[in-house]
C-alpha positions in Angstrom: 20.1 -20.8 -7.7 18.1 -23.0 -10.9 16.6 -21.4 -13.8 12.9 -19.6 -12.8 13.6 -18.8 -8.8 14.3 -15.5 -8.2 15.9 -14.8 -4.2 14.5 -12.2 -1.6 17.0 -10.2 -2.2 16.5 -9.9 -6.0 12.7 -9.3 -5.4 13.4 -6.5 -2.9 15.7 -4.8 -5.1 12.8 -5.2 -8.0 10.3 -4.0 -6.2 12.3 -1.3 -5.0 13.2 -0.8 -9.2 9.8 -0.6 -9.4 8.7 1.7 -6.4 11.6 4.8 -8.0 9.8 4.3 -11.1 6.6 5.1 -9.2 8.8 7.5 -7.8 9.9 9.6 -11.1 6.6 9.4 -13.0 4.8 10.6 -10.6 7.7 13.4 -10.7 7.7 14.3 -13.9 3.4 14.4 -14.0 3.7 16.6 -11.1 6.5 18.9 -12.6 4.5 19.3 -15.2 1.3 20.3 -13.1 3.7 22.9 -11.9 4.2 24.5 -14.8 0.9 24.2 -15.8 -0.1 26.7 -12.2 2.9 28.7 -12.8 4.1 26.9 -8.8 7.0 27.1 -7.9 7.9 23.8 -6.3 10.9 21.0 -5.2 9.9 17.5 -6.0 11.5 14.6 -3.4 11.6 11.6 -3.7 11.6 8.6 -1.7 9.9 5.0 -0.6 8.7 4.3 2.3 7.4 1.6 3.7 6.6 0.0 0.6 5.1 2.4 -0.9 6.9 5.2 -3.1 6.3 9.0 -0.9 6.7 11.8 -3.6 6.6 15.7 -1.9 6.2 19.1 -3.2 8.7 21.7 -1.4 9.0 25.3 -2.0 11.7 27.8 -0.8 10.2 30.7 -1.4 7.6 29.9 1.5 4.8 27.5 1.4 1.4 30.0 0.3 1.7 29.3 -3.4 1.4 25.4 -2.0 -1.1 26.0 -0.1 -3.6 26.0 -3.7 -3.0 22.9 -4.0 -3.5 21.5 -0.8 -6.7 23.2 -0.8 -9.0 22.8 2.8 -8.5 20.4 4.9 -5.9 18.5 2.3 -9.0 17.7 -0.3 -6.8 19.4 -3.2 -4.2 17.3 -2.0 -5.9 14.0 -2.5 -7.6 14.3 -5.4 -4.1 15.3 -7.1 -2.6 11.9 -5.0 -5.8 10.1 -6.7 -4.9 11.7 -10.0 -1.1 11.3 -9.8 -1.7 7.2 -9.5 -3.9 7.5 -12.1 -0.6 8.6 -14.3 2.0 6.0 -12.8 -0.7 3.3 -13.8 -1.4 4.9 -17.3 2.9 4.4 -17.3 3.6 0.8 -15.6 0.0 -0.8 -16.3 0.1 -2.1 -12.0 -2.0 0.0 -9.5 -0.3 2.3 -7.3 -0.4 3.3 -3.5 1.9 7.0 -4.3 1.8 8.9 -1.6 1.9 12.3 -2.4 2.9 15.6 0.5 2.6 19.1 -0.7 4.7 21.4 1.2 4.3 19.1 4.7 1.1 18.8 4.5 0.7 15.0 5.5 3.9 14.8 7.9 2.1 17.4 9.8 -1.0 16.0 9.8 0.6 12.2 9.9 1.9 13.8 13.6 -1.1 15.2 15.1 -2.8 12.0 14.0 -0.1 9.8 16.4 -1.1 12.5 18.7 -4.8 11.8 18.9 -4.8 8.3 18.0 -2.2 7.6 21.5 -4.7 10.4 23.0 -7.5 8.1 22.4 -5.5 5.0 23.5 -5.0 5.9 27.0 -8.4 7.2 27.7 -9.7 3.7 26.4 -7.2 1.8 29.1 -8.1 4.9 32.0 -11.7 4.2 31.5 -12.4 0.9 29.7 -14.5 2.1 27.6 -14.7 2.5 23.2 -13.3 5.2 22.1 -14.7 6.8 18.9 -13.0 8.8 16.8 -14.8 11.5 14.4 -15.0 10.7 10.1 -11.8 10.8 8.7 -9.9 9.5 4.8 -7.8 6.6 5.3 -5.1 7.7 5.1 -5.7 9.8 8.4 -7.7 6.3 9.6 -3.9 5.0 9.3 -2.0 6.9 10.9 -4.0 6.4 13.6 -4.6 2.5 13.4 -1.0 3.1 13.4 -0.7 4.6 16.9 -2.7 2.9 18.9 -1.3 -0.4 17.8 1.5 1.0 19.0 0.2 2.0 22.1 -0.5 -1.8 22.7 -4.4 -1.9 21.6 -6.9 -2.6 18.9 -8.8 0.0 17.1 -11.1 -0.7 13.8 -12.9 1.7 11.2 -16.8 1.2 11.2 -19.6 3.5 8.7 -19.1 4.2 4.9 -17.3 6.8 3.1 -17.0 8.9 3.9 -18.4 9.3 6.9 -15.9 6.5 7.9 -14.3 6.2 11.4 -12.1 4.7 13.9 -13.0 3.1 17.2 -10.5 2.4 20.3 -10.7 -0.5 21.4 -10.5 -1.9 24.7 -6.9 -4.9 25.1 
């Protein structure tokens, strides 16, 4: 290897290290938040699909953590943005970190994957496009992935916050 070049493996390791660093910064920020809010929770960190993933889980049940999820995940979305800002402040880089609290996103991902698969099945049987209700960017991404897995394509239409997925025939 010549000076000034890096191998793909080294770049992959650098990315992993950067994502792990994002997770560490996010975990520290969230631990401080839990302390201030006087809530019990453990922080789990991982790297999934080329982004840091941080989860707050609780052994004592999820009732207290539901306050951090809010109605339809609104508080969770806000906390994710604040956590991304905390990471950005420390690293200078924009973060795509995903935050889950009390398994809310994991459960939502399951429901949305099922919704995408059902919409794809309907489009396959009728040959007509199917428009879904407005969704957050996270929700749309999960549906797009499910539609792609089903062998069809989809597009997002509309303006935030009324942006929605349209599942299209093959």
